[in-house]
All heavy atoms as TSV, in Angstrom:
chain	resi	resn	atom	element	x	y	z
A	1	MET	N	N	113.490	76.790	112.253
A	1	MET	CA	C	112.945	77.621	111.193
A	1	MET	C	C	114.088	78.004	110.256
A	1	MET	O	O	115.083	78.578	110.676
A	1	MET	CB	C	112.302	78.877	111.799
A	1	MET	CG	C	111.616	79.743	110.790
A	1	MET	SD	S	110.850	81.242	111.465
A	1	MET	CE	C	109.405	80.594	112.217
A	2	ASP	N	N	113.953	77.672	108.970
A	2	ASP	CA	C	115.014	78.023	108.039
A	2	ASP	C	C	114.847	79.461	107.549
A	2	ASP	O	O	113.898	80.159	107.911
A	2	ASP	CB	C	115.083	77.033	106.889
A	2	ASP	CG	C	113.865	77.067	105.968
A	2	ASP	OD1	O	112.935	77.854	106.243
A	2	ASP	OD2	O	113.845	76.316	104.993
A	3	VAL	N	N	115.761	79.889	106.723
A	3	VAL	CA	C	115.796	81.283	106.277
A	3	VAL	C	C	114.547	81.650	105.481
A	3	VAL	O	O	113.967	82.727	105.670
A	3	VAL	CB	C	117.077	81.550	105.442
A	3	VAL	CG1	C	117.057	82.945	104.847
A	3	VAL	CG2	C	118.308	81.337	106.290
A	4	ASP	N	N	114.099	80.767	104.586
A	4	ASP	CA	C	112.903	81.061	103.787
A	4	ASP	C	C	111.666	81.210	104.655
A	4	ASP	O	O	110.851	82.111	104.443
A	4	ASP	CB	C	112.668	79.968	102.739
A	4	ASP	CG	C	113.664	80.026	101.601
A	4	ASP	OD1	O	114.231	81.112	101.368
A	4	ASP	OD2	O	113.881	78.979	100.958
A	5	GLN	N	N	111.510	80.338	105.640
A	5	GLN	CA	C	110.359	80.430	106.536
A	5	GLN	C	C	110.415	81.707	107.354
A	5	GLN	O	O	109.398	82.363	107.564
A	5	GLN	CB	C	110.297	79.213	107.460
A	5	GLN	CG	C	109.882	77.941	106.772
A	5	GLN	CD	C	109.930	76.752	107.710
A	5	GLN	OE1	O	110.754	76.704	108.622
A	5	GLN	NE2	N	109.045	75.798	107.488
A	6	ALA	N	N	111.599	82.054	107.827
A	6	ALA	CA	C	111.762	83.278	108.610
A	6	ALA	C	C	111.440	84.505	107.765
A	6	ALA	O	O	110.783	85.442	108.230
A	6	ALA	CB	C	113.177	83.368	109.164
A	7	THR	N	N	111.863	84.495	106.516
A	7	THR	CA	C	111.595	85.609	105.609
A	7	THR	C	C	110.101	85.731	105.339
A	7	THR	O	O	109.539	86.834	105.378
A	7	THR	CB	C	112.363	85.425	104.287
A	7	THR	OG1	O	113.757	85.351	104.567
A	7	THR	CG2	C	112.091	86.568	103.329
A	8	ASN	N	N	109.444	84.603	105.078
A	8	ASN	CA	C	108.003	84.626	104.833
A	8	ASN	C	C	107.242	85.123	106.051
A	8	ASN	O	O	106.289	85.892	105.930
A	8	ASN	CB	C	107.502	83.243	104.420
A	8	ASN	CG	C	107.935	82.876	103.025
A	8	ASN	OD1	O	108.258	83.721	102.208
A	8	ASN	ND2	N	107.949	81.583	102.751
A	9	HIS	N	N	107.657	84.683	107.237
A	9	HIS	CA	C	106.995	85.122	108.467
A	9	HIS	C	C	107.173	86.629	108.661
A	9	HIS	O	O	106.219	87.326	109.016
A	9	HIS	CB	C	107.553	84.359	109.663
A	9	HIS	CG	C	106.926	84.739	110.952
A	9	HIS	ND1	N	105.631	84.401	111.269
A	9	HIS	CD2	C	107.398	85.464	112.000
A	9	HIS	CE1	C	105.336	84.890	112.461
A	9	HIS	NE2	N	106.392	85.538	112.924
A	10	LEU	N	N	108.373	87.128	108.416
A	10	LEU	CA	C	108.639	88.556	108.557
A	10	LEU	C	C	107.810	89.362	107.557
A	10	LEU	O	O	107.223	90.391	107.917
A	10	LEU	CB	C	110.125	88.846	108.351
A	10	LEU	CG	C	110.557	90.307	108.472
A	10	LEU	CD1	C	110.241	90.843	109.867
A	10	LEU	CD2	C	112.023	90.454	108.165
A	11	GLN	N	N	107.716	88.885	106.325
A	11	GLN	CA	C	106.916	89.578	105.319
A	11	GLN	C	C	105.446	89.607	105.731
A	11	GLN	O	O	104.773	90.624	105.560
A	11	GLN	CB	C	107.063	88.899	103.965
A	11	GLN	CG	C	108.413	89.100	103.337
A	11	GLN	CD	C	108.598	88.293	102.064
A	11	GLN	OE1	O	107.809	87.412	101.746
A	11	GLN	NE2	N	109.657	88.591	101.337
A	12	GLU	N	N	104.950	88.508	106.285
A	12	GLU	CA	C	103.559	88.458	106.724
A	12	GLU	C	C	103.320	89.422	107.882
A	12	GLU	O	O	102.312	90.125	107.913
A	12	GLU	CB	C	103.177	87.041	107.133
A	12	GLU	CG	C	101.722	86.906	107.500
A	12	GLU	CD	C	101.337	85.470	107.808
A	12	GLU	OE1	O	101.590	84.602	106.965
A	12	GLU	OE2	O	100.795	85.255	108.902
A	13	GLU	N	N	104.243	89.488	108.821
A	13	GLU	CA	C	104.108	90.408	109.948
A	13	GLU	C	C	104.117	91.861	109.487
A	13	GLU	O	O	103.360	92.684	109.998
A	13	GLU	CB	C	105.223	90.172	110.974
A	13	GLU	CG	C	105.030	88.927	111.791
A	13	GLU	CD	C	103.761	88.972	112.624
A	13	GLU	OE1	O	103.489	90.006	113.269
A	13	GLU	OE2	O	103.033	87.970	112.603
A	14	ILE	N	N	104.958	92.177	108.520
A	14	ILE	CA	C	104.998	93.538	107.977
A	14	ILE	C	C	103.674	93.858	107.286
A	14	ILE	O	O	103.109	94.944	107.462
A	14	ILE	CB	C	106.187	93.713	107.010
A	14	ILE	CG1	C	107.502	93.653	107.796
A	14	ILE	CG2	C	106.083	95.025	106.232
A	14	ILE	CD1	C	108.738	93.565	106.928
A	15	LEU	N	N	103.157	92.907	106.516
A	15	LEU	CA	C	101.876	93.103	105.841
A	15	LEU	C	C	100.748	93.310	106.844
A	15	LEU	O	O	99.900	94.186	106.671
A	15	LEU	CB	C	101.577	91.903	104.933
A	15	LEU	CG	C	100.338	91.992	104.075
A	15	LEU	CD1	C	100.390	93.210	103.158
A	15	LEU	CD2	C	100.173	90.721	103.262
A	16	VAL	N	N	100.746	92.542	107.926
A	16	VAL	CA	C	99.732	92.703	108.974
A	16	VAL	C	C	99.823	94.090	109.579
A	16	VAL	O	O	98.806	94.752	109.794
A	16	VAL	CB	C	99.887	91.611	110.067
A	16	VAL	CG1	C	99.080	91.956	111.303
A	16	VAL	CG2	C	99.476	90.259	109.526
A	17	GLU	N	N	101.025	94.558	109.859
A	17	GLU	CA	C	101.207	95.889	110.434
A	17	GLU	C	C	100.670	96.976	109.506
A	17	GLU	O	O	100.013	97.917	109.947
A	17	GLU	CB	C	102.688	96.152	110.733
A	17	GLU	CG	C	103.207	95.416	111.936
A	17	GLU	CD	C	102.519	95.835	113.223
A	17	GLU	OE1	O	102.241	97.036	113.409
A	17	GLU	OE2	O	102.260	94.944	114.050
A	18	ILE	N	N	100.932	96.854	108.224
A	18	ILE	CA	C	100.471	97.851	107.263
A	18	ILE	C	C	98.950	97.806	107.127
A	18	ILE	O	O	98.272	98.826	107.232
A	18	ILE	CB	C	101.149	97.644	105.892
A	18	ILE	CG1	C	102.642	97.950	106.004
A	18	ILE	CG2	C	100.489	98.514	104.820
A	18	ILE	CD1	C	103.452	97.532	104.799
A	19	LEU	N	N	98.408	96.606	106.891
A	19	LEU	CA	C	96.971	96.477	106.670
A	19	LEU	C	C	96.154	96.834	107.906
A	19	LEU	O	O	95.041	97.338	107.787
A	19	LEU	CB	C	96.632	95.054	106.212
A	19	LEU	CG	C	97.147	94.645	104.834
A	19	LEU	CD1	C	96.809	93.189	104.556
A	19	LEU	CD2	C	96.596	95.546	103.748
A	20	SER	N	N	96.698	96.595	109.078
A	20	SER	CA	C	95.937	96.871	110.305
A	20	SER	C	C	95.725	98.369	110.534
A	20	SER	O	O	94.878	98.757	111.328
A	20	SER	CB	C	96.620	96.245	111.518
A	20	SER	OG	O	97.858	96.868	111.775
A	21	ARG	N	N	96.450	99.198	109.813
A	21	ARG	CA	C	96.310	100.650	109.963
A	21	ARG	C	C	95.417	101.283	108.897
A	21	ARG	O	O	95.183	102.484	108.915
A	21	ARG	CB	C	97.696	101.292	109.930
A	21	ARG	CG	C	98.494	100.998	111.184
A	21	ARG	CD	C	99.943	101.393	111.028
A	21	ARG	NE	N	100.670	101.432	112.267
A	21	ARG	CZ	C	101.012	100.391	113.001
A	21	ARG	NH1	N	100.650	99.187	112.632
A	21	ARG	NH2	N	101.688	100.518	114.117
A	22	LEU	N	N	94.910	100.479	107.987
A	22	LEU	CA	C	94.086	101.003	106.897
A	22	LEU	C	C	92.622	101.100	107.300
A	22	LEU	O	O	92.159	100.363	108.170
A	22	LEU	CB	C	94.210	100.097	105.673
A	22	LEU	CG	C	95.591	100.036	105.032
A	22	LEU	CD1	C	95.592	99.031	103.897
A	22	LEU	CD2	C	96.018	101.400	104.539
A	23	PRO	N	N	91.876	101.974	106.634
A	23	PRO	CA	C	90.433	102.065	106.899
A	23	PRO	C	C	89.714	100.779	106.477
A	23	PRO	O	O	90.169	100.054	105.595
A	23	PRO	CB	C	89.972	103.231	106.022
A	23	PRO	CG	C	91.199	103.923	105.575
A	23	PRO	CD	C	92.330	102.965	105.678
A	24	VAL	N	N	88.591	100.523	107.115
A	24	VAL	CA	C	87.812	99.314	106.860
A	24	VAL	C	C	87.416	99.213	105.391
A	24	VAL	O	O	87.531	98.143	104.781
A	24	VAL	CB	C	86.561	99.273	107.762
A	24	VAL	CG1	C	85.666	98.115	107.388
A	24	VAL	CG2	C	86.965	99.184	109.223
A	25	ARG	N	N	86.974	100.286	104.811
A	25	ARG	CA	C	86.529	100.262	103.407
A	25	ARG	C	C	87.650	99.785	102.482
A	25	ARG	O	O	87.429	98.982	101.578
A	25	ARG	CB	C	86.043	101.639	102.991
A	25	ARG	CG	C	85.473	101.648	101.583
A	25	ARG	CD	C	84.739	102.906	101.298
A	25	ARG	NE	N	83.474	102.829	102.042
A	25	ARG	CZ	C	82.650	103.823	102.195
A	25	ARG	NH1	N	82.919	104.997	101.683
A	25	ARG	NH2	N	81.533	103.676	102.872
A	26	SER	N	N	88.851	100.244	102.724
A	26	SER	CA	C	89.993	99.799	101.913
A	26	SER	C	C	90.258	98.317	102.124
A	26	SER	O	O	90.539	97.582	101.171
A	26	SER	CB	C	91.243	100.603	102.268
A	26	SER	OG	O	91.070	101.960	101.958
A	27	LEU	N	N	90.183	97.868	103.366
A	27	LEU	CA	C	90.412	96.446	103.646
A	27	LEU	C	C	89.416	95.557	102.923
A	27	LEU	O	O	89.770	94.491	102.421
A	27	LEU	CB	C	90.325	96.175	105.152
A	27	LEU	CG	C	91.507	96.664	105.970
A	27	LEU	CD1	C	91.228	96.433	107.448
A	27	LEU	CD2	C	92.782	95.966	105.555
A	28	LEU	N	N	88.176	95.987	102.870
A	28	LEU	CA	C	87.171	95.192	102.178
A	28	LEU	C	C	87.495	95.077	100.688
A	28	LEU	O	O	87.300	94.025	100.090
A	28	LEU	CB	C	85.779	95.791	102.382
A	28	LEU	CG	C	85.248	95.711	103.810
A	28	LEU	CD1	C	83.921	96.446	103.926
A	28	LEU	CD2	C	85.115	94.274	104.260
A	29	ARG	N	N	88.010	96.135	100.101
A	29	ARG	CA	C	88.418	96.078	98.692
A	29	ARG	C	C	89.655	95.211	98.520
A	29	ARG	O	O	89.773	94.474	97.549
A	29	ARG	CB	C	88.686	97.477	98.154
A	29	ARG	CG	C	87.418	98.194	97.771
A	29	ARG	CD	C	87.724	99.514	97.115
A	29	ARG	NE	N	87.829	100.478	98.221
A	29	ARG	CZ	C	88.588	101.554	98.212
A	29	ARG	NH1	N	89.321	101.833	97.176
A	29	ARG	NH2	N	88.621	102.359	99.230
A	30	PHE	N	N	90.587	95.302	99.465
A	30	PHE	CA	C	91.846	94.574	99.347
A	30	PHE	C	C	91.682	93.073	99.533
A	30	PHE	O	O	92.567	92.302	99.173
A	30	PHE	CB	C	92.875	95.105	100.338
A	30	PHE	CG	C	93.355	96.498	100.009
A	30	PHE	CD1	C	93.940	97.272	100.987
A	30	PHE	CD2	C	93.216	97.032	98.742
A	30	PHE	CE1	C	94.389	98.551	100.699
A	30	PHE	CE2	C	93.655	98.310	98.442
A	30	PHE	CZ	C	94.245	99.068	99.423
A	31	LYS	N	N	90.555	92.635	100.089
A	31	LYS	CA	C	90.316	91.193	100.206
A	31	LYS	C	C	90.270	90.540	98.830
A	31	LYS	O	O	90.497	89.345	98.703
A	31	LYS	CB	C	89.011	90.913	100.950
A	31	LYS	CG	C	89.116	91.096	102.433
A	31	LYS	CD	C	87.855	90.644	103.094
A	31	LYS	CE	C	88.071	90.612	104.595
A	31	LYS	NZ	N	87.106	89.780	105.259
A	32	CYS	N	N	89.991	91.321	97.811
A	32	CYS	CA	C	89.920	90.794	96.441
A	32	CYS	C	C	91.278	90.790	95.745
A	32	CYS	O	O	91.390	90.316	94.623
A	32	CYS	CB	C	88.928	91.610	95.624
A	32	CYS	SG	S	87.254	91.542	96.279
A	33	VAL	N	N	92.319	91.303	96.383
A	33	VAL	CA	C	93.645	91.373	95.759
A	33	VAL	C	C	94.227	89.980	95.574
A	33	VAL	O	O	94.707	89.635	94.499
A	33	VAL	CB	C	94.605	92.254	96.600
A	33	VAL	CG1	C	96.035	92.120	96.113
A	33	VAL	CG2	C	94.156	93.702	96.559
A	34	SER	N	N	94.194	89.194	96.626
A	34	SER	CA	C	94.729	87.834	96.547
A	34	SER	C	C	94.096	86.986	97.642
A	34	SER	O	O	93.547	87.509	98.613
A	34	SER	CB	C	96.250	87.833	96.716
A	34	SER	OG	O	96.606	88.116	98.056
A	35	ASN	N	N	94.187	85.690	97.472
A	35	ASN	CA	C	93.652	84.776	98.482
A	35	ASN	C	C	94.406	84.903	99.800
A	35	ASN	O	O	93.826	84.754	100.871
A	35	ASN	CB	C	93.693	83.333	97.988
A	35	ASN	CG	C	92.628	83.054	96.950
A	35	ASN	OD1	O	91.595	83.713	96.928
A	35	ASN	ND2	N	92.880	82.095	96.077
A	36	ILE	N	N	95.690	85.191	99.712
A	36	ILE	CA	C	96.484	85.348	100.933
A	36	ILE	C	C	96.008	86.562	101.718
A	36	ILE	O	O	95.846	86.496	102.942
A	36	ILE	CB	C	97.987	85.469	100.587
A	36	ILE	CG1	C	98.488	84.143	100.005
A	36	ILE	CG2	C	98.790	85.876	101.812
A	36	ILE	CD1	C	99.871	84.206	99.430
A	37	TRP	N	N	95.765	87.677	101.048
A	37	TRP	CA	C	95.269	88.877	101.728
A	37	TRP	C	C	93.884	88.635	102.295
A	37	TRP	O	O	93.565	89.091	103.387
A	37	TRP	CB	C	95.259	90.061	100.783
A	37	TRP	CG	C	96.607	90.642	100.506
A	37	TRP	CD1	C	97.798	89.976	100.510
A	37	TRP	CD2	C	96.910	91.993	100.185
A	37	TRP	NE1	N	98.811	90.833	100.196
A	37	TRP	CE2	C	98.294	92.070	99.988
A	37	TRP	CE3	C	96.138	93.119	100.023
A	37	TRP	CZ2	C	98.928	93.258	99.656
A	37	TRP	CZ3	C	96.769	94.305	99.690
A	37	TRP	CH2	C	98.150	94.370	99.510
A	38	LYS	N	N	93.055	87.929	101.545
A	38	LYS	CA	C	91.705	87.616	102.017
A	38	LYS	C	C	91.771	86.771	103.286
A	38	LYS	O	O	91.085	87.048	104.272
A	38	LYS	CB	C	90.935	86.870	100.923
A	38	LYS	CG	C	89.533	86.500	101.309
A	38	LYS	CD	C	88.855	85.765	100.170
A	38	LYS	CE	C	87.480	85.304	100.566
A	38	LYS	NZ	N	86.852	84.517	99.506
A	39	GLN	N	N	92.601	85.744	103.262
A	39	GLN	CA	C	92.754	84.868	104.424
A	39	GLN	C	C	93.339	85.638	105.609
A	39	GLN	O	O	92.864	85.517	106.733
A	39	GLN	CB	C	93.656	83.689	104.080
A	39	GLN	CG	C	93.894	82.739	105.220
A	39	GLN	CD	C	94.884	81.643	104.856
A	39	GLN	OE1	O	95.537	81.681	103.820
A	39	GLN	NE2	N	94.987	80.661	105.720
A	40	LEU	N	N	94.345	86.440	105.360
A	40	LEU	CA	C	95.007	87.198	106.411
A	40	LEU	C	C	94.054	88.170	107.104
A	40	LEU	O	O	93.996	88.235	108.333
A	40	LEU	CB	C	96.192	87.968	105.823
A	40	LEU	CG	C	97.057	88.737	106.791
A	40	LEU	CD1	C	97.798	87.780	107.708
A	40	LEU	CD2	C	98.045	89.596	106.031
A	41	THR	N	N	93.267	88.891	106.316
A	41	THR	CA	C	92.360	89.877	106.908
A	41	THR	C	C	91.116	89.242	107.521
A	41	THR	O	O	90.356	89.926	108.197
A	41	THR	CB	C	91.932	90.933	105.867
A	41	THR	OG1	O	91.333	90.280	104.745
A	41	THR	CG2	C	93.119	91.761	105.406
A	42	SER	N	N	90.920	87.949	107.305
A	42	SER	CA	C	89.779	87.248	107.893
A	42	SER	C	C	90.115	86.570	109.218
A	42	SER	O	O	89.218	86.105	109.919
A	42	SER	CB	C	89.253	86.194	106.913
A	42	SER	OG	O	88.797	86.814	105.741
A	43	GLU	N	N	91.384	86.515	109.559
A	43	GLU	CA	C	91.808	85.850	110.792
A	43	GLU	C	C	91.424	86.686	112.019
A	43	GLU	O	O	91.529	87.912	111.994
A	43	GLU	CB	C	93.321	85.631	110.780
A	43	GLU	CG	C	93.769	84.636	109.748
A	43	GLU	CD	C	95.273	84.464	109.708
A	43	GLU	OE1	O	95.981	85.086	110.533
A	43	GLU	OE2	O	95.738	83.718	108.836
A	44	PRO	N	N	90.998	86.021	113.092
A	44	PRO	CA	C	90.638	86.738	114.322
A	44	PRO	C	C	91.786	87.599	114.869
A	44	PRO	O	O	91.551	88.702	115.357
A	44	PRO	CB	C	90.279	85.621	115.307
A	44	PRO	CG	C	89.885	84.473	114.446
A	44	PRO	CD	C	90.727	84.585	113.200
A	45	TYR	N	N	93.027	87.110	114.757
A	45	TYR	CA	C	94.182	87.886	115.231
A	45	TYR	C	C	94.253	89.234	114.510
A	45	TYR	O	O	94.471	90.279	115.131
A	45	TYR	CB	C	95.478	87.100	115.009
A	45	TYR	CG	C	96.724	87.930	115.207
A	45	TYR	CD1	C	97.170	88.237	116.492
A	45	TYR	CD2	C	97.447	88.426	114.129
A	45	TYR	CE1	C	98.299	89.009	116.681
A	45	TYR	CE2	C	98.572	89.195	114.310
A	45	TYR	CZ	C	98.994	89.483	115.583
A	45	TYR	OH	O	100.112	90.258	115.772
A	46	PHE	N	N	94.060	89.208	113.184
A	46	PHE	CA	C	94.125	90.447	112.422
A	46	PHE	C	C	92.988	91.383	112.805
A	46	PHE	O	O	93.186	92.589	112.950
A	46	PHE	CB	C	94.079	90.175	110.909
A	46	PHE	CG	C	94.074	91.443	110.116
A	46	PHE	CD1	C	95.245	92.122	109.872
A	46	PHE	CD2	C	92.882	91.992	109.662
A	46	PHE	CE1	C	95.242	93.323	109.170
A	46	PHE	CE2	C	92.867	93.184	108.963
A	46	PHE	CZ	C	94.048	93.846	108.712
A	47	LYS	N	N	91.807	90.840	112.966
A	47	LYS	CA	C	90.648	91.676	113.321
A	47	LYS	C	C	90.868	92.372	114.659
A	47	LYS	O	O	90.552	93.556	114.807
A	47	LYS	CB	C	89.382	90.836	113.344
A	47	LYS	CG	C	88.967	90.387	111.963
A	47	LYS	CD	C	87.745	89.518	112.007
A	47	LYS	CE	C	87.379	89.027	110.621
A	47	LYS	NZ	N	86.184	88.200	110.596
A	48	MET	N	N	91.424	91.651	115.631
A	48	MET	CA	C	91.710	92.270	116.934
A	48	MET	C	C	92.798	93.340	116.799
A	48	MET	O	O	92.705	94.402	117.397
A	48	MET	CB	C	92.129	91.216	117.956
A	48	MET	CG	C	90.982	90.351	118.427
A	48	MET	SD	S	89.625	91.290	119.170
A	48	MET	CE	C	90.452	92.094	120.515
A	49	LYS	N	N	93.817	93.054	116.015
A	49	LYS	CA	C	94.899	94.023	115.822
A	49	LYS	C	C	94.360	95.283	115.131
A	49	LYS	O	O	94.698	96.394	115.517
A	49	LYS	CB	C	96.015	93.403	114.988
A	49	LYS	CG	C	97.217	94.283	114.835
A	49	LYS	CD	C	98.412	93.474	114.446
A	49	LYS	CE	C	99.667	94.286	114.431
A	49	LYS	NZ	N	100.089	94.773	115.714
A	50	HIS	N	N	93.498	95.087	114.139
A	50	HIS	CA	C	92.912	96.229	113.436
A	50	HIS	C	C	92.043	97.049	114.384
A	50	HIS	O	O	92.091	98.278	114.377
A	50	HIS	CB	C	92.090	95.738	112.239
A	50	HIS	CG	C	91.580	96.848	111.397
A	50	HIS	ND1	N	90.358	97.431	111.609
A	50	HIS	CD2	C	92.138	97.504	110.351
A	50	HIS	CE1	C	90.179	98.391	110.725
A	50	HIS	NE2	N	91.238	98.458	109.955
A	51	LEU	N	N	91.255	96.385	115.203
A	51	LEU	CA	C	90.405	97.086	116.162
A	51	LEU	C	C	91.242	97.868	117.162
A	51	LEU	O	O	90.926	99.014	117.484
A	51	LEU	CB	C	89.495	96.092	116.885
A	51	LEU	CG	C	88.512	96.697	117.890
A	51	LEU	CD1	C	87.568	97.674	117.200
A	51	LEU	CD2	C	87.727	95.591	118.572
A	52	ASN	N	N	92.332	97.286	117.633
A	52	ASN	CA	C	93.209	97.984	118.575
A	52	ASN	C	C	93.846	99.216	117.938
A	52	ASN	O	O	93.973	100.257	118.584
A	52	ASN	CB	C	94.287	97.042	119.108
A	52	ASN	CG	C	93.721	96.050	120.093
A	52	ASN	OD1	O	92.706	96.282	120.735
A	52	ASN	ND2	N	94.365	94.900	120.187
A	53	CYS	N	N	94.234	99.106	116.679
A	53	CYS	CA	C	94.784	100.277	115.974
A	53	CYS	C	C	93.704	101.345	115.795
A	53	CYS	O	O	93.974	102.536	115.936
A	53	CYS	CB	C	95.346	99.874	114.615
A	53	CYS	SG	S	96.900	98.981	114.702
A	54	ALA	N	N	92.481	100.903	115.496
A	54	ALA	CA	C	91.380	101.846	115.290
A	54	ALA	C	C	91.018	102.577	116.583
A	54	ALA	O	O	90.620	103.738	116.551
A	54	ALA	CB	C	90.163	101.113	114.736
A	55	LYS	N	N	91.165	101.911	117.719
A	55	LYS	CA	C	90.869	102.552	119.007
A	55	LYS	C	C	91.768	103.751	119.243
A	55	LYS	O	O	91.363	104.724	119.868
A	55	LYS	CB	C	91.052	101.552	120.150
A	55	LYS	CG	C	89.956	100.537	120.266
A	55	LYS	CD	C	90.246	99.599	121.422
A	55	LYS	CE	C	89.236	98.498	121.520
A	55	LYS	NZ	N	89.568	97.550	122.599
A	56	ASN	N	N	92.997	103.670	118.742
A	56	ASN	CA	C	93.963	104.749	118.932
A	56	ASN	C	C	93.815	105.868	117.906
A	56	ASN	O	O	94.409	106.919	118.056
A	56	ASN	CB	C	95.383	104.194	118.884
A	56	ASN	CG	C	95.653	103.256	120.025
A	56	ASN	OD1	O	95.089	103.398	121.105
A	56	ASN	ND2	N	96.496	102.266	119.783
A	57	ASP	N	N	93.033	105.636	116.857
A	57	ASP	CA	C	92.830	106.626	115.805
A	57	ASP	C	C	91.406	107.162	115.909
A	57	ASP	O	O	90.450	106.467	115.611
A	57	ASP	CB	C	93.069	105.984	114.443
A	57	ASP	CG	C	92.955	106.972	113.297
A	57	ASP	OD1	O	92.733	108.177	113.557
A	57	ASP	OD2	O	93.081	106.541	112.148
A	58	GLN	N	N	91.271	108.383	116.313
A	58	GLN	CA	C	89.955	108.970	116.575
A	58	GLN	C	C	89.076	109.042	115.330
A	58	GLN	O	O	87.866	108.971	115.423
A	58	GLN	CB	C	90.115	110.374	117.162
A	58	GLN	CG	C	90.822	110.399	118.496
A	58	GLN	CD	C	90.074	109.621	119.567
A	58	GLN	OE1	O	88.858	109.621	119.612
A	58	GLN	NE2	N	90.817	108.930	120.418
A	59	GLY	N	N	89.657	109.182	114.137
A	59	GLY	CA	C	88.870	109.346	112.928
A	59	GLY	C	C	88.568	108.054	112.184
A	59	GLY	O	O	87.978	108.068	111.122
A	60	SER	N	N	88.976	106.910	112.729
A	60	SER	CA	C	88.809	105.662	111.984
A	60	SER	C	C	87.450	105.030	112.207
A	60	SER	O	O	86.773	105.293	113.197
A	60	SER	CB	C	89.901	104.669	112.385
A	60	SER	OG	O	89.660	104.195	113.690
A	61	GLN	N	N	87.078	104.187	111.261
A	61	GLN	CA	C	85.872	103.392	111.420
A	61	GLN	C	C	86.211	102.240	112.360
A	61	GLN	O	O	87.296	101.699	112.322
A	61	GLN	CB	C	85.414	102.854	110.067
A	61	GLN	CG	C	85.077	103.955	109.091
A	61	GLN	CD	C	84.837	103.408	107.690
A	61	GLN	OE1	O	85.060	102.252	107.415
A	61	GLN	NE2	N	84.390	104.280	106.817
A	62	LYS	N	N	85.277	101.855	113.208
A	62	LYS	CA	C	85.589	100.903	114.264
A	62	LYS	C	C	85.170	99.469	113.995
A	62	LYS	O	O	85.410	98.605	114.796
A	62	LYS	CB	C	84.909	101.343	115.572
A	62	LYS	CG	C	85.254	102.740	115.995
A	62	LYS	CD	C	86.704	102.857	116.364
A	62	LYS	CE	C	86.976	104.196	116.987
A	62	LYS	NZ	N	88.159	104.838	116.571
A	63	LEU	N	N	84.558	99.171	112.868
A	63	LEU	CA	C	84.014	97.842	112.656
A	63	LEU	C	C	84.569	97.232	111.385
A	63	LEU	O	O	84.506	97.817	110.319
A	63	LEU	CB	C	82.486	97.919	112.570
A	63	LEU	CG	C	81.741	96.607	112.403
A	63	LEU	CD1	C	81.979	95.701	113.606
A	63	LEU	CD2	C	80.264	96.868	112.232
A	64	LEU	N	N	85.143	96.045	111.503
A	64	LEU	CA	C	85.608	95.290	110.358
A	64	LEU	C	C	84.634	94.152	110.148
A	64	LEU	O	O	84.456	93.303	111.011
A	64	LEU	CB	C	87.017	94.745	110.599
A	64	LEU	CG	C	87.603	93.847	109.521
A	64	LEU	CD1	C	87.716	94.615	108.209
A	64	LEU	CD2	C	88.964	93.337	109.944
A	65	ILE	N	N	83.985	94.149	108.984
A	65	ILE	CA	C	83.003	93.106	108.688
A	65	ILE	C	C	83.490	92.276	107.510
A	65	ILE	O	O	84.388	92.667	106.783
A	65	ILE	CB	C	81.617	93.705	108.372
A	65	ILE	CG1	C	81.721	94.681	107.201
A	65	ILE	CG2	C	81.039	94.392	109.593
A	65	ILE	CD1	C	80.403	95.190	106.712
A	66	SER	N	N	82.867	91.143	107.331
A	66	SER	CA	C	83.228	90.273	106.207
A	66	SER	C	C	82.271	90.514	105.054
A	66	SER	O	O	81.080	90.690	105.247
A	66	SER	CB	C	83.150	88.807	106.629
A	66	SER	OG	O	84.106	88.538	107.607
A	67	LYS	N	N	82.831	90.524	103.869
A	67	LYS	CA	C	82.032	90.690	102.664
A	67	LYS	C	C	82.661	89.781	101.595
A	67	LYS	O	O	83.869	89.793	101.404
A	67	LYS	CB	C	82.093	92.146	102.197
A	67	LYS	CG	C	81.299	92.413	100.953
A	67	LYS	CD	C	81.383	93.896	100.588
A	67	LYS	CE	C	80.650	94.167	99.312
A	67	LYS	NZ	N	80.780	95.567	98.917
A	68	ARG	N	N	81.845	89.015	100.946
A	68	ARG	CA	C	82.341	88.096	99.928
A	68	ARG	C	C	82.728	88.865	98.674
A	68	ARG	O	O	82.041	89.785	98.250
A	68	ARG	CB	C	81.314	87.049	99.593
A	68	ARG	CG	C	80.999	86.160	100.756
A	68	ARG	CD	C	80.522	84.837	100.250
A	68	ARG	NE	N	80.162	83.991	101.364
A	68	ARG	CZ	C	80.899	83.005	101.799
A	68	ARG	NH1	N	82.017	82.723	101.209
A	68	ARG	NH2	N	80.517	82.274	102.813
A	69	CYS	N	N	83.842	88.480	98.084
A	69	CYS	CA	C	84.293	89.072	96.844
A	69	CYS	C	C	83.658	88.327	95.675
A	69	CYS	O	O	83.538	87.101	95.718
A	69	CYS	CB	C	85.819	88.972	96.718
A	69	CYS	SG	S	86.690	89.853	98.005
A	70	PRO	N	N	83.249	89.040	94.629
A	70	PRO	CA	C	82.677	88.357	93.464
A	70	PRO	C	C	83.741	87.496	92.783
A	70	PRO	O	O	84.902	87.851	92.756
A	70	PRO	CB	C	82.225	89.492	92.551
A	70	PRO	CG	C	82.904	90.709	93.042
A	70	PRO	CD	C	83.302	90.479	94.461
A	71	LYS	N	N	83.315	86.387	92.252
A	71	LYS	CA	C	84.265	85.472	91.584
A	71	LYS	C	C	84.490	85.875	90.159
A	71	LYS	O	O	83.785	86.475	89.492
A	71	LYS	CB	C	83.760	84.051	91.646
A	71	LYS	CG	C	83.819	83.503	93.049
A	71	LYS	CD	C	83.421	82.065	93.063
A	71	LYS	CE	C	83.506	81.543	94.488
A	71	LYS	NZ	N	83.158	80.171	94.594
């Protein structure tokens, strides 16, 4: 793995950590930010990570659903 790949992977992991702590409603809006964010938040790994974070937060919504963004 070269430096650029390592940097991109680290940036993606940081983004996953940040997004996994956000409320579901915000995530649904953020899917329209970019194709990368849409793809990232649609992955099963992210959904499980988000659910695990939500389990630890008593006030969070517990369900992440898919919603298509208007073109």
